[in-house]
LUMTORRO-755623 format. One record per residue (C-alpha): x, y, z; residue in one letter. Coordinates in steps of 0.02 Angstrom, whole numbers. Layout:
# LUMTORRO-755623
+--------+--------+--------+---------+
|     c1 |     c2 |     c3 | residuo |
+--------+--------+--------+---------+
|      X |      Y |      Z |       A |
...
+--------+--------+--------+---------+
***
This chain:
# LUMTORRO-755623
+--------+--------+--------+---------+
|     c1 |     c2 |     c3 | residuo |
+--------+--------+--------+---------+
|   7288 |   1105 |    897 |       M |
|   7346 |    922 |    867 |       K |
|   7196 |    855 |    967 |       F |
|   7076 |    960 |    861 |       I |
|   7154 |    900 |    701 |       K |
|   7141 |    720 |    766 |       T |
|   6958 |    739 |    805 |       V |
|   6918 |    816 |    637 |       I |
|   7011 |    680 |    544 |       S |
|   6920 |    549 |    644 |       L |
|   6750 |    625 |    614 |       V |
|   6789 |    630 |    423 |       L |
|   6845 |    450 |    425 |       C |
|   6680 |    400 |    517 |       C |
|   6577 |    496 |    398 |       A |
|   6655 |    391 |    260 |       I |
|   6636 |    232 |    360 |       L |
|   6452 |    268 |    401 |       C |
|   6403 |    314 |    224 |       A |
|   6232 |    242 |    150 |       P |
|   6315 |    103 |     53 |       I |
|   6326 |      6 |    218 |       V |
|   6162 |    -55 |    295 |       S |
|   6114 |     56 |    444 |       A |
|   6066 |   -101 |    548 |       A |
|   6247 |   -163 |    542 |       T |
|   6338 |      1 |    564 |       V |
|   6409 |     37 |    734 |       S |
|   6404 |    224 |    774 |       S |
|   6546 |    207 |    892 |       E |
|   6632 |    318 |    765 |       C |
|   6521 |    462 |    822 |       D |
|   6649 |    560 |    927 |       I |
|   6581 |    732 |    883 |       S |
|   6561 |    774 |   1066 |       D |
|   6704 |    670 |   1133 |       I |
|   6796 |    826 |   1199 |       A |
|   6644 |    902 |   1282 |       V |
|   6652 |    878 |   1472 |       P |
|   6519 |    778 |   1565 |       I |
|   6408 |    865 |   1693 |       D |
|   6519 |    918 |   1837 |       S |
|   6378 |    922 |   1970 |       A |
|   6404 |    785 |   2095 |       V |
|   6252 |    674 |   2135 |       T |
|   6237 |    663 |   2324 |       D |
|   6086 |    554 |   2347 |       A |
|   6050 |    447 |   2499 |       A |
|   6027 |    263 |   2495 |       I |
|   5858 |    213 |   2427 |       G |
|   5841 |    373 |   2318 |       T |
|   5774 |    344 |   2140 |       K |
|   5903 |    418 |   2021 |       L |
|   5854 |    500 |   1862 |       D |
|   5930 |    390 |   1734 |       I |
|   5870 |    415 |   1554 |       K |
|   5889 |    236 |   1488 |       A |
|   5794 |     74 |   1477 |       K |
|   5902 |    -18 |   1601 |       S |
|   6042 |     17 |   1725 |       A |
|   6135 |    -61 |   1871 |       I |
|   6270 |    -19 |   1998 |       L |
|   6378 |   -159 |   2062 |       M |
|   6526 |   -171 |   2183 |       E |
|   6667 |   -268 |   2103 |       V |
|   6743 |   -368 |   2247 |       N |
|   6577 |   -436 |   2315 |       T |
|   6461 |   -427 |   2166 |       G |
|   6331 |   -338 |   2275 |       K |
|   6200 |   -236 |   2182 |       I |
|   6193 |    -61 |   2250 |       L |
|   6062 |     12 |   2125 |       Y |
|   5964 |    -56 |   1983 |       E |
|   5828 |    -15 |   1859 |       M |
|   5754 |   -149 |   1752 |       N |
|   5919 |   -233 |   1767 |       A |
|   5863 |   -402 |   1695 |       D |
|   5778 |   -334 |   1539 |       E |
|   5853 |   -419 |   1384 |       K |
|   5925 |   -287 |   1264 |       L |
|   6048 |   -277 |   1124 |       P |
|   6218 |   -241 |   1206 |       P |
|   6310 |   -163 |   1054 |       A |
|   6495 |   -152 |   1079 |       S |
|   6494 |   -188 |   1264 |       I |
|   6487 |   -359 |   1194 |       T |
|   6672 |   -342 |   1181 |       K |
|   6688 |   -347 |   1370 |       I |
|   6666 |   -540 |   1353 |       M |
|   6780 |   -545 |   1203 |       S |
|   6915 |   -450 |   1299 |       L |
|   6890 |   -561 |   1458 |       L |
|   6928 |   -712 |   1356 |       L |
|   7085 |   -626 |   1283 |       V |
|   7143 |   -578 |   1462 |       M |
|   7117 |   -754 |   1524 |       E |
|   7214 |   -822 |   1371 |       A |
|   7361 |   -707 |   1417 |       I |
|   7350 |   -746 |   1605 |       S |
|   7357 |   -931 |   1566 |       S |
|   7505 |   -913 |   1450 |       G |
|   7409 |   -967 |   1290 |       K |
|   7435 |   -790 |   1216 |       M |
|   7561 |   -655 |   1241 |       S |
|   7546 |   -465 |   1205 |       V |
|   7703 |   -485 |   1099 |       E |
|   7624 |   -622 |    985 |       D |
|   7600 |   -564 |    807 |       V |
|   7431 |   -595 |    723 |       I |
|   7394 |   -598 |    534 |       T |
|   7224 |   -520 |    491 |       A |
|   7103 |   -634 |    396 |       S |
|   6986 |   -582 |    265 |       E |
|   6842 |   -617 |    381 |       H |
|   6914 |   -504 |    518 |       A |
|   6942 |   -367 |    392 |       C |
|   6760 |   -374 |    331 |       S |
|   6676 |   -324 |    490 |       M |
|   6632 |   -142 |    453 |       G |
|   6572 |    -30 |    592 |       G |
|   6707 |     39 |    703 |       S |
|   6872 |    -22 |    638 |       Q |
|   7052 |     16 |    609 |       I |
|   7041 |    -36 |    427 |       W |
|   7149 |   -195 |    442 |       L |
|   7196 |   -264 |    271 |       E |
|   7194 |   -452 |    240 |       P |
|   7371 |   -512 |    278 |       G |
|   7418 |   -364 |    379 |       E |
|   7512 |   -409 |    541 |       T |
|   7494 |   -330 |    706 |       M |
|   7538 |   -376 |    883 |       T |
|   7416 |   -424 |   1017 |       V |
|   7464 |   -265 |   1108 |       D |
|   7416 |   -157 |    963 |       D |
|   7259 |   -254 |    926 |       L |
|   7204 |   -232 |   1110 |       L |
|   7235 |    -42 |   1092 |       K |
|   7118 |    -41 |    945 |       A |
|   6984 |   -151 |   1023 |       A |
|   6979 |    -68 |   1195 |       V |
|   7013 |    113 |   1154 |       I |
|   6926 |    135 |    980 |       A |
|   6806 |    -16 |    986 |       S |
|   6880 |    -88 |    829 |       A |
|   6781 |   -236 |    762 |       N |
|   6911 |   -299 |    647 |       D |
|   7037 |   -301 |    788 |       A |
|   6923 |   -392 |    901 |       T |
|   6883 |   -531 |    779 |       V |
|   7067 |   -551 |    741 |       A |
|   7103 |   -581 |    926 |       L |
|   6955 |   -700 |    938 |       G |
|   7014 |   -801 |    784 |       E |
|   7190 |   -816 |    861 |       Q |
|   7116 |   -896 |   1015 |       I |
|   6978 |  -1005 |    940 |       A |
|   7020 |  -1023 |    756 |       G |
|   6863 |   -940 |    698 |       S |
|   6742 |   -805 |    754 |       E |
|   6606 |   -946 |    767 |       E |
|   6719 |  -1045 |    884 |       G |
|   6758 |   -889 |    985 |       F |
|   6573 |   -845 |   1004 |       V |
|   6545 |  -1021 |   1072 |       A |
|   6679 |   -992 |   1202 |       M |
|   6600 |   -824 |   1244 |       M |
|   6431 |   -906 |   1280 |       N |
|   6506 |  -1052 |   1376 |       A |
|   6603 |   -921 |   1486 |       R |
|   6440 |   -826 |   1503 |       A |
|   6355 |   -975 |   1571 |       K |
|   6501 |  -1013 |   1694 |       E |
|   6479 |   -836 |   1761 |       L |
|   6293 |   -852 |   1789 |       G |
|   6248 |   -734 |   1648 |       M |
|   6083 |   -820 |   1623 |       N |
|   6001 |   -692 |   1507 |       N |
|   6137 |   -672 |   1383 |       T |
|   6165 |   -746 |   1210 |       N |
|   6305 |   -690 |   1099 |       F |
|   6290 |   -711 |    906 |       I |
|   6452 |   -622 |    864 |       N |
|   6611 |   -561 |    950 |       A |
|   6588 |   -376 |    910 |       T |
|   6414 |   -318 |    961 |       G |
|   6350 |   -276 |    786 |       L |
|   6157 |   -289 |    787 |       D |
|   6104 |   -467 |    751 |       A |
|   5943 |   -558 |    796 |       E |
|   5954 |   -651 |    961 |       G |
|   6113 |   -556 |   1009 |       H |
|   6051 |   -502 |   1184 |       L |
|   6110 |   -466 |   1361 |       S |
|   6052 |   -371 |   1513 |       T |
|   6129 |   -233 |   1619 |       A |
|   6152 |   -361 |   1759 |       H |
|   6244 |   -488 |   1655 |       D |
|   6351 |   -350 |   1578 |       V |
|   6398 |   -296 |   1759 |       A |
|   6448 |   -473 |   1799 |       I |
|   6565 |   -495 |   1653 |       M |
|   6629 |   -313 |   1678 |       S |
|   6678 |   -355 |   1860 |       K |
|   6773 |   -511 |   1798 |       E |
|   6865 |   -411 |   1664 |       L |
|   6922 |   -264 |   1772 |       I |
|   7004 |   -385 |   1895 |       K |
|   7134 |   -410 |   1763 |       H |
|   7251 |   -268 |   1791 |       D |
|   7316 |   -285 |   1610 |       L |
|   7152 |   -218 |   1537 |       I |
|   7176 |    -51 |   1631 |       K |
|   7334 |    -24 |   1529 |       K |
|   7214 |      5 |   1385 |       Y |
|   7053 |     55 |   1463 |       S |
|   7121 |    205 |   1552 |       T |
|   7208 |    282 |   1397 |       V |
|   7127 |    437 |   1321 |       W |
|   7225 |    446 |   1161 |       M |
|   7351 |    332 |   1076 |       D |
|   7405 |    282 |    898 |       S |
|   7453 |    130 |    790 |       L |
|   7560 |    107 |    636 |       R |
|   7693 |    218 |    690 |       D |
|   7575 |    365 |    722 |       G |
|   7478 |    350 |    558 |       E |
|   7321 |    287 |    642 |       S |
|   7257 |    397 |    788 |       E |
|   7149 |    322 |    926 |       L |
|   7031 |    416 |   1037 |       V |
|   6937 |    328 |   1185 |       N |
|   6754 |    326 |   1156 |       T |
|   6729 |    329 |   1347 |       N |
|   6726 |    513 |   1400 |       K |
|   6732 |    462 |   1581 |       L |
|   6917 |    414 |   1555 |       V |
|   6956 |    600 |   1535 |       R |
|   6822 |    683 |   1644 |       F |
|   6779 |    571 |   1794 |       Y |
|   6899 |    543 |   1937 |       E |
|   6956 |    366 |   1966 |       G |
|   6886 |    295 |   1805 |       T |
|   6967 |    126 |   1758 |       T |
|   6865 |     88 |   1606 |       G |
|   6778 |      3 |   1528 |       L |
|   6676 |      1 |   1364 |       K |
|   6551 |    104 |   1262 |       T |
|   6429 |     29 |   1141 |       G |
|   6312 |    104 |   1011 |       T |
|   6209 |     38 |    865 |       T |
|   6048 |     84 |    788 |       S |
|   5959 |    -68 |    874 |       G |
|   6044 |    -49 |   1044 |       A |
|   6046 |    137 |   1064 |       G |
|   6186 |    211 |   1178 |       Y |
|   6262 |     92 |   1303 |       C |
|   6404 |    101 |   1428 |       L |
|   6489 |     -5 |   1557 |       S |
|   6593 |    114 |   1665 |       A |
|   6716 |     61 |   1798 |       T |
|   6796 |    172 |   1931 |       A |
|   6891 |    154 |   2094 |       E |
|   6917 |    270 |   2242 |       R |
|   6993 |    234 |   2408 |       N |
|   6986 |     46 |   2381 |       G |
|   6800 |     46 |   2326 |       L |
|   6782 |    -15 |   2147 |       E |
|   6616 |     -3 |   2055 |       L |
|   6543 |    -44 |   1891 |       V |
|   6394 |     53 |   1818 |       A |
|   6302 |     -8 |   1668 |       V |
|   6179 |     92 |   1563 |       V |
|   6090 |     13 |   1420 |       M |
|   5978 |     88 |   1284 |       S |
|   6003 |    273 |   1312 |       G |
|   5931 |    390 |   1181 |       D |
|   6086 |    498 |   1174 |       T |
|   6273 |    484 |   1213 |       S |
|   6254 |    601 |   1358 |       N |
|   6116 |    489 |   1434 |       D |
|   6237 |    350 |   1453 |       R |
|   6379 |    452 |   1527 |       F |
|   6269 |    556 |   1640 |       N |
|   6175 |    399 |   1698 |       G |
|   6337 |    303 |   1738 |       A |
|   6409 |    456 |   1826 |       K |
|   6253 |    471 |   1933 |       K |
|   6267 |    294 |   1991 |       M |
|   6452 |    301 |   2022 |       L |
|   6429 |    461 |   2124 |       D |
|   6289 |    377 |   2226 |       Y |
|   6400 |    226 |   2259 |       G |
|   6551 |    326 |   2315 |       F |
|   6441 |    442 |   2426 |       A |
|   6358 |    304 |   2519 |       N |
|   6479 |    152 |   2526 |       Y |
|   6655 |    106 |   2564 |       E |
|   6756 |    -51 |   2546 |       Y |
|   6843 |    -84 |   2714 |       A |
|   6996 |   -194 |   2735 |       S |
|   7015 |   -225 |   2924 |       I |
|   7165 |   -309 |   3006 |       A |
|   7124 |   -455 |   3126 |       P |
|   7173 |   -427 |   3304 |       Q |
|   7245 |   -572 |   3405 |       L |
|   7242 |   -559 |   3590 |       D |
|   7364 |   -704 |   3607 |       K |
|   7508 |   -761 |   3491 |       N |
|   7511 |   -947 |   3525 |       E |
|   7400 |  -1098 |   3567 |       I |
|   7440 |  -1257 |   3660 |       K |
|   7470 |  -1419 |   3561 |       I |
|   7432 |  -1595 |   3627 |       E |
|   7540 |  -1739 |   3587 |       K |
|   7665 |  -1637 |   3495 |       G |
|   7852 |  -1614 |   3498 |       V |
|   7819 |  -1439 |   3543 |       E |
|   7694 |  -1388 |   3682 |       K |
|   7640 |  -1235 |   3591 |       T |
|   7637 |  -1158 |   3414 |       V |
|   7630 |   -974 |   3366 |       K |
|   7475 |   -915 |   3273 |       I |
|   7440 |   -786 |   3148 |       K |
|   7297 |   -713 |   3043 |       A |
|   7380 |   -680 |   2870 |       P |
|   7230 |   -604 |   2782 |       N |
|   7129 |   -447 |   2816 |       N |
|   6944 |   -448 |   2819 |       F |
|   6863 |   -354 |   2670 |       G |
|   6683 |   -296 |   2676 |       A |
|   6571 |   -179 |   2580 |       L |
|   6492 |    -66 |   2707 |       L |
|   6387 |     85 |   2717 |       K |
|   6485 |    242 |   2760 |       K |
|   6528 |    249 |   2945 |       S |
|   6487 |     70 |   2979 |       E |
|   6670 |     17 |   2986 |       A |
|   6692 |    108 |   3153 |       A |
|   6554 |     -5 |   3224 |       A |
|   6634 |   -171 |   3177 |       I |
|   6697 |   -279 |   3324 |       T |
|   6804 |   -438 |   3325 |       Q |
|   6810 |   -598 |   3424 |       K |
|   6952 |   -725 |   3418 |       L |
|   6884 |   -900 |   3407 |       N |
|   7019 |  -1039 |   3429 |       L |
|   6991 |  -1228 |   3416 |       K |
|   7000 |  -1324 |   3575 |       E |
|   7113 |  -1479 |   3604 |       N |
|   7223 |  -1452 |   3453 |       V |
|   7320 |  -1611 |   3423 |       T |
|   7489 |  -1633 |   3328 |       A |
|   7538 |  -1657 |   3194 |       P |
|   7502 |  -1474 |   3138 |       I |
|   7555 |  -1415 |   2969 |       K |
|   7613 |  -1238 |   2940 |       K |
|   7465 |  -1126 |   2887 |       D |
|   7340 |  -1256 |   2951 |       Q |
|   7180 |  -1174 |   3012 |       S |
|   7171 |  -1176 |   3206 |       V |
|   7029 |  -1050 |   3222 |       G |
|   6950 |   -890 |   3159 |       T |
|   6935 |   -708 |   3197 |       V |
|   6744 |   -670 |   3180 |       D |
|   6687 |   -498 |   3129 |       F |
|   6519 |   -421 |   3196 |       Y |
|   6416 |   -269 |   3151 |       L |
|   6276 |   -232 |   3274 |       N |
|   6297 |   -406 |   3354 |       D |
|   6273 |   -488 |   3186 |       E |
|   6424 |   -592 |   3117 |       M |
|   6466 |   -525 |   2947 |       I |
|   6614 |   -632 |   2907 |       G |
|   6775 |   -711 |   2967 |       Q |
|   6958 |   -747 |   2925 |       V |
|   7064 |   -897 |   2969 |       D |
|   7188 |   -902 |   3107 |       V |
|   7329 |  -1024 |   3058 |       V |
|   7483 |  -1106 |   3134 |       A |
|   7642 |  -1010 |   3101 |       A |
|   7744 |  -1163 |   3093 |       D |
|   7731 |  -1353 |   3086 |       S |
|   7727 |  -1466 |   3240 |       V |
|   7764 |  -1653 |   3228 |       D |
|   7675 |  -1787 |   3331 |       K |
|   7767 |  -1851 |   3482 |       M |
|   7833 |  -2031 |   3444 |       S |
|   7886 |  -2163 |   3570 |       F |
|   8067 |  -2134 |   3525 |       L |
|   8052 |  -1950 |   3538 |       T |
|   7977 |  -1967 |   3713 |       A |
|   8106 |  -2088 |   3770 |       F |
|   8248 |  -1972 |   3709 |       L |
|   8169 |  -1828 |   3803 |       W |
|   8159 |  -1928 |   3967 |       I |
|   8335 |  -1990 |   3945 |       L |
|   8399 |  -1816 |   3913 |       D |
|   8312 |  -1758 |   4074 |       G |
|   8390 |  -1894 |   4179 |       L |
|   8564 |  -1860 |   4108 |       L |
|   8545 |  -1681 |   4154 |       K |
+--------+--------+--------+---------+
***
């Protein structure tokens, strides 16, 4: 009953928010949650690699998070309005500010008049109202609040314009060559464009920050001591196994968009759908791609096998040094390929002291069907100093005395 009341209250609030007094071109219909409790299609898409998926949208892509490999795409480089999935970049900059210590989730931010003037999806911040970064992140991630997003951006860069400049600079660093941000929220604006491919790139960067999942996996929450209810606009959070996020987006110019992330058995995927005609188009399209990825691929983490535990050292105070391979080999593979992987230990010849601990002394090479697909370092477990004249003399003297 509480959930039904919450949904009804949110629909009423959104009806007021989206009233005709606001230009339709600048109203985000993120507030359309009329079907938010309706489950997605439960049928599992079990399509083989190479199958064309029925995705009702202008553009789509499926990418593996660790490697960035594209597993499926459809018009992935077409420039389109991204709506509120723009906030993925806004949130990436916030996560990076927190990781670097420039911002803390406990910091208190005072809302500016500009942040409060955003319209569209919002939590109705009042000028001068204070809220923690933690609560503003809840609002921005769960409810796609434009006012909360701009307040966070202003805290980092001093102004929304400065923050947008940072967003565009970060996009270039990530190789998002077909993206241009005009604002921090995703409200329709001329020249505010991105692509499914670029959205996937920034999505995989954002989801690597574990903190974002604290917010992007939440179905319902509240602010202001329970006075403001939040419902996640991403239905996959509730209805799709393994969902970790990430962000919906809807405007009159962009249509229905979604960047969906999910993880199962160590395989983490991001599926982006842009410009669907209906809300169901984006959710069903993302689900089909995620099903396709999980059905056909796996991310294997394979421990290196060493057939010896030490190597000889020349001109060292020790004749040998123990070796180790501290890192597993990770690879995106088609299902069943992991069993066909072979390994080969490849140690350097004539290793000469001095040797530092963790210095590379070789590799373990990994092969699939006789083709090398990667390697990991083999390193010295300890340091070994170079033999000096004095050390050699003392060794000889010690031997004579014995």
